[in-house]
N, C-alpha and C positions, 0 to 999 in steps of 0.2 A: 613643580611636580606635574602639572597638567600640560606643559608646553610640548614635551617630547611626543606625547600621543596626539596632540593637536596637529603637529607638523606631519606625522607619519600615518595618522589614522585614516580609515576609509572615508571617502567623500560623502557617502550617504549617512555617516555618523557625525558629519561636521568637520572631519579632518581634511588636510590639504594633500594627502597622499604623496608627500615628498619622499625621496629615498632616504634610507638611514644615513647615507653619506652626506646628503644635503643637510639633514638634521644635525649631524655631527659638526659640520662646518659652521652652521648658524649658532648653535649653542656653545660650541667650543671656542670659536674665535670671538663671538660676541661677548660671552661671559668672561673670557680671558681679558679682553680689553677693559671690561668693567673693573677688573682688579688691577689693571696697570695704570689707568687714568688717575686714580686718587692721589698719586704722588704729585701730579700736576694740579688737579683740582683742589687739593688741600692747600697748596701754595696760593692759589687764586682766592680761596676762602679767607686765608690769613690777610691777604692784601685788601680785599673789597668788603669783608664783613660776612659773618656766618649767616645772619638772617637774610641778607640779600641773596646769597648763594642758595639757601634753602628755598626761597621763593622761586628762583629759576629752576631748581631741581624738581620741585613739585609740579611746576608748570609743564616741564618736559615729560615727567612721569605720567601725569594725567592725560596729556594730549597723545602720548605714545600709545597708551592703552586704548584710547578711543580710535586711533588711526590704524593700529595693527590689524584688526579683523577686516579692514577695507582692502587689504592686499592679499593676493593668493598666488603670486609668482615668487619664485625663489629669490630673485633680485629685490623685489619690493619688500618681502618679509625680512630679508637680511638687513636692508637699509633701516627699516623701522626698528628692528631689534637692536641695531647699533645705536639708534637714537634713544631708545629706552635705556640702554646701557650707559649712555652719557648722563641721563638723569640720575641713575643709581650711583654713578661715579662721583657726581657732585654731592650727593647726599651722604655717602658713607663716611668720608673723612671728617665732615663737620660734626657728626654725632659722636664719633670716637674722640675728637679733639675737645668737644664740649664737656664730655665726662672727665677727660684728663685735666681740664682747666678748672673744673668746679669741684674736684676732690683733692684731698691731700694724701700724705703717706698713710694716715690712719684710716681714711675712708675710701681709698682708691679700690681696694679689693672688693668691698661690698658694692661700690659704685659700678664697677665693671661686671660684678656678679649679677646685679639687677639687670644691667644691659643685656648680658648673655641670656638671662632667663626670659626677658622680653622678646629677644630675637626668636627664641624657640617657641614661645607662646604664639607669636605671629606666624612662625613657620608651620605650627600645628593648626591654628585656626584658619589660616588662609585657604588651604585646600578644602577644609571641612565646610567653609562658607561657600566657596565658589563651586564646589561639586554639586551643591543643591540646585545650581542653575545650568549645569553642563548638559543635562538631558533636554532642556529647553532649547539652548543653542550655545555654541562657544562664544558668540557675540556677547551674550549676557555675562559670561565669565569675564571678558575683557572690560565690559562696562561697569560691572560691580567693582572690579579692581580699580578702575579709574575713580569711581565714587569714593572708595575707601581712602585712596591716596589724597583726594581733594579735601578730605576732612582735616588733613594736616595744615591747611591754610588757616583754619580756625584755631588750631593749637599754637600757631605762630604768634597769636596775640598774647600768649602766656610765656613765650620764649624770651629769656633775657640774654642779651649778647654778653658772652664772657669776656674777660680781659684778654687782649691779644696784643702782640707786638706789631705795631703799625710801621711799615717801612715806606720810604719815599721813592724807592727805586721803581722804574717803569715796568710795564707788563712784560716786555720781552726780556728785560734783565732778570726778572723773577723766574721766567721759564728757563733762561740760560743757566741760572744758578741751580735749578732743579736737576738739569742734565749734568751739570758739573758734579753735583753730589752723587748722582748715579755712577759716574765715572770713578769717584773715590771708593765707592763700595765694590764695584766690579773688578778693581785691580787687586782686591784681597782674594787671592786664589782659593784659599781654604774656605772662606765664607761662601764663595760662588759654588764650590763643590757641595757644601752643605745645602744650599738652596736648591740645587739640582736634585739631590737625593730626596729631600722632603717633597719636591714636586711629584715624586712617585707616589707618595701617600695620598696627595690630593687627586692624582689621576685615578687612583683606585676609589677614593671616597666619592668622587663626582659621578660614578656609575649609579649611585643611588638616585640621581635625578635624570641622567642621560639615558641609561640603559634599562634599569630595573622596571620602571613603569611600562615600557614597551614590551619587555620580556614577559611580564605577568599578563598583560593584555593578550599577547600572541599565544602563549603556551600554557599558562597555569589554569587549572580547573578550580575555581573558587566556589563551586556550587554548594559544597558542604557548609562553608561559612555563611553563604547566602541563606540556606535553609535554616540554619541555627537562628540567625537574626530575624528571618521571616516569622519564626515561631515564637521567639521570646522577646525580640525588640523590633517589631515591624517598622517603626519609624526609620531605623537605620537601613533596613533592607530596601524600603521604598525610595529613600533619598540617596543612598550610596551604593545601590546595586541596580542592575538592569539585565533583563533577559536571563534571569536565574544565576547571574554572576555578580560578584562584588567589583566595584570600580578599582582599578589597579592603584590609583593614587590614594584611595582610602587605606589600602594595605601598607604602602610605602610610608604613609604619614605616621605610622606607629613609631618610626624612628624618632621623630620629634617628641612624641609623647613619652617615650622611654627616657629621653634626655631630661625633660621637665621633671619626671618622677625620681630619677636616680642620679642626676648630676652632682648634687650636694654630697650624696653618700660616696660616690666614686672619688670626687675631689678630696674628701676628707681622708680617704684611704691612701691615696697616692701623693698627698700634699708634701710629705717629708721624704718621698723617694727621690733618688737621683734622676734628674731630667732625662739623661740619655737612656738609661735602662727603662724608664717609664715609657718613653717614646717608642723604643724598640718593641716593648711588650704590647703597647697599644696598637701599633701598626700591624703586628702579627695577628692579634685578636681580631681587629677590624678586617684584615685581609681574609681570614678564615670565614668570618661572618658574611662578607660581601660575596665571596666565592660560593658559599653554601646557598645564598639566595638565588643563585643562577644554576643550581644543580638539579632541581627536581620540578615536577608539576604539582607538588603537594603544597597547598597554601599554608597549612599549619606548620610544616617544616620551615617554610619561608619566614613565618612569624618568629620562630625560635632563632633562626639565622639572623634576622633583623635585630633581635635583642643582643646577640653576640656582637654584631657589628657596632651597635650603639655603645656597648661597654668599651670596645676598643677605641671608638671615636672620642668618648668622654675621657679616656685615659691619655691618649696621645695628643689631641689637639691643643689643650691649654699649655702643655709642657713644651711645645715647639717655641712659643713666644718666650717662655722662661729660659730656655736653652740659648736662644739668640742673645738675650740680655746678659747671660753669663760669659759667652765666648766673645762678645763684642769688646773692642778696645775701650778702656775706661773713658777716654776723651771723645769717643764716637758712639756711645750707647744709643743716644736718641736718633742719630743718623741711621744706624744699623736697624733699629727697631722700626723705623719708618719704611724700610725697604723689605720688610718681612712679607710683603705682598707678592714678591716675585714667584715663590712656589705656587701660590694660588693662581697667578697668571699662567704659568707654564702648565700647572696641573689641569686647568680647564682646556688649554690648547691640546694637550696630549689626550685628555679624556674625550674630547670631540672626535679625534681620530679613531680611538678604540670603539666608541659607541657608534661611529659612523661606518667607515670602510670595513673595519674588522668585523663588527657585528653583522653588517650586511652580508658579507661573504660566508660567515660561519653560522649565523643564527636567525637571520631575518626570515620570517615565515613566508612572506610573499615571494621573496627571491627563491627560497628552497622549493616552493610549490611550482614556480615557473620552470625550474630545472626538471622537476618530476613530470610536468606536463609535456615538456619538450622531449624527454626520454621516452614517454609513452606515445608520442605522436598525436596527442589530442589537439583539437582545435577550439580554443576559447578566445573570444574577442578581448583584446587588451583595453578596449574602450570602457569595459565594465568597471564599476568601483571595485575596490579590493574585496569588500564583503561579498558582492555579487560574483566576482571571479572565483572566490573560494567556494561559494555555494554551488556554482556551476561545475567546478572541478569535482566536488564531492558527489554530485549527481552522476556525472559521467563515469566516475570510478566506483559507483555503487556503494558509497559509504555515507554514514552520517558525518556531520561536520566535526564532531568530537572524535570519531574514528579516524578521520583524515588527519586531524591534528596529531593524534597518537601515532599514526603511521609515519608522518613526517618526522616526528620526534625520534622514533626508533631507527628510521632509515638514515637520517642526516646528523643525528647527535648535536642539536643546537646548543645543548647545555655545556658543550666543550668550551664555550666562552669563559666559563669559570676558571679554566686553567690559565688563560691569559691574565685575568684579573688577579688571581692568587699569585701568579709569578711576579707581577709588577709589585705587589705589596711586599712579598717576601724578599725580593731583590732590594727594595728600598730599606727594609729593616736590617738586612745583612750589611748593606753598604753603609748604613748609619753606624752600626757597631764597629765595622772596620775603620771608618772615618775617625771615630773618637779614639780607637785603640792605636792606630798607626800614624794618622796624620796630625791629630791634635795632641796625642800622647798625654791625655789628661784623665786618669782613671777616677778622679774625685767627682767628675760629672756623670 
């Protein structure tokens, strides 16, 4: 939640002032690799033991968070983010496999339900805790994150290695078999088409992390919310607001809160619905919600849009896994389920491009301001931080900073990025319906 603004934020606020394109490359490719690697790291964990791999994962995680703020160049940050992604990729498959191996047919639903609930509790608490230290310095955010990860070393004393199939094959044979299995999946043309379509959903979904925090920081006036909390809940205003505005990550974090509060209700409603229809409905709802979050400068409108997005997310996301389980060949269900990561991998890669190059050209505030400065023939040093550059531009154009923001909003229509996001989501939903109707020809799903 905090990383996008860290990469692109003004240097006098602790940001690195990377371009949106650079941010998109780091977050898109780095996070994409995070979702691709578990197919390999999962095989490594099966061979060498879950607890051993978790020790390595937490060591990488902790050291990566400590090292990341030491780098401020694009290449350095990119390499460190890939290093962080390796730690995450070692961690992810071990936890999922542990739950799968320690539950049975009767307890697996509640087991994975608790797991998903914990993921979202962590997703909600993470930004809420680290935002408390953001105003002190971004370094503190990284160090607090490293400390929290390091606590897992203590929890490993209570971790019991689950039963696993131990093979005598060598490391390279294990990796060779992994890629052989990938080949078996990729020759299924229909399944590959499905994975590509679903990647459209994840492309749209990831804008919650890649684009929305930056959009809110650059364009949205959150002073009304700040004033409300300042009067009735001063602790929130003091710790999650600054300069009369609420932190963007505080607002986007409501998505996780909505999931914690409403996931069980939504799941109980859609539990008996056909997975295809449920997925299409969920993707359409989440597409509308995400598009609406990027439509206005009104923070309360964005809050409502975030709720709509969360409803769609809760509706579609669980059914994707269920649908894969239904369409997979009977003798290859486990194999197909294991490669359901591919849409997440592709979705992150595509999302990085949308939130990078596309956002920079259509909606990036600093880029649009530079166009306006060039058009007016004004002379402002590019050595200034982004905040100082904006302040200087406002002074030369005889506007307040809020007036300049509104002027750029009216002149350049940065909210048009919503059309791109909405189109991706609707195209994915329509393609999914056509896929099931004409390619799978299976109306019972």
